[in-house]
C-alpha positions in Angstrom: -6.8 -14.8 -72.5 -3.2 -15.9 -73.5 -3.6 -18.9 -71.3 -6.7 -20.0 -73.1 -4.9 -19.6 -76.5 -2.0 -21.6 -75.1 -4.2 -24.4 -73.9 -6.1 -24.5 -77.3 -2.8 -24.7 -79.1 -1.6 -27.6 -76.9 -4.9 -29.4 -77.4 -4.8 -28.9 -81.2 -1.1 -29.8 -81.5 -1.2 -32.8 -79.1 -4.4 -34.1 -80.4 -3.4 -33.8 -84.0 -0.1 -35.5 -83.3 -1.8 -38.4 -81.5 -4.3 -38.6 -84.3 -1.5 -39.0 -86.9 0.7 -41.3 -84.8 -2.3 -43.6 -84.1 -2.9 -43.9 -87.9 -6.4 -42.4 -87.9 -7.6 -41.7 -91.5 -9.9 -38.8 -90.7 -8.8 -35.3 -89.6 -11.2 -35.1 -86.7 -11.5 -31.5 -85.5 -7.8 -30.7 -85.7 -7.3 -27.5 -87.7 -3.9 -28.4 -89.2 -5.1 -31.7 -90.4 -7.9 -30.1 -92.3 -5.9 -27.2 -93.8 -2.5 -28.7 -94.7 -1.4 -31.5 -97.0 -0.8 -34.8 -95.3 3.0 -34.5 -95.7 2.9 -31.6 -93.3 0.6 -33.0 -90.6 3.2 -34.3 -88.2 5.5 -31.3 -88.4 2.6 -28.8 -88.1 1.2 -30.7 -85.1 4.6 -30.6 -83.3 5.0 -26.9 -84.1 1.5 -26.0 -82.8 2.1 -28.1 -79.6 5.5 -26.5 -79.0 4.0 -23.0 -79.6 1.2 -23.7 -77.1 3.6 -25.0 -74.4 6.0 -22.0 -75.0 3.0 -19.6 -74.6 1.9 -21.2 -71.4 5.4 -21.0 -69.9 5.7 -17.4 -71.0 2.4 -16.5 -69.3 3.4 -18.3 -66.1 6.8 -16.5 -66.1 5.1 -13.1 -66.5 2.7 -13.9 -63.6 5.7 -14.8 -61.4 7.5 -11.6 -62.3 4.5 -9.5 -61.5 3.9 -11.3 -58.2 7.5 -10.8 -57.0 7.8 -7.1 -57.9 
């Protein structure tokens, strides 16, 4: 379940970041682009992306620890 949440965060953050960097005018289906003011779009996308990557790394580290015990 945590892996799924991590993947969704990576997709939302990465997609939102690409959307803004490409200059798209519409928010698409990216949550942070629909909820936040435009001045926060890039920062929010980076935060969501980093949170997703951190969660995925944490899940993988926990799996390795359980497997080596």
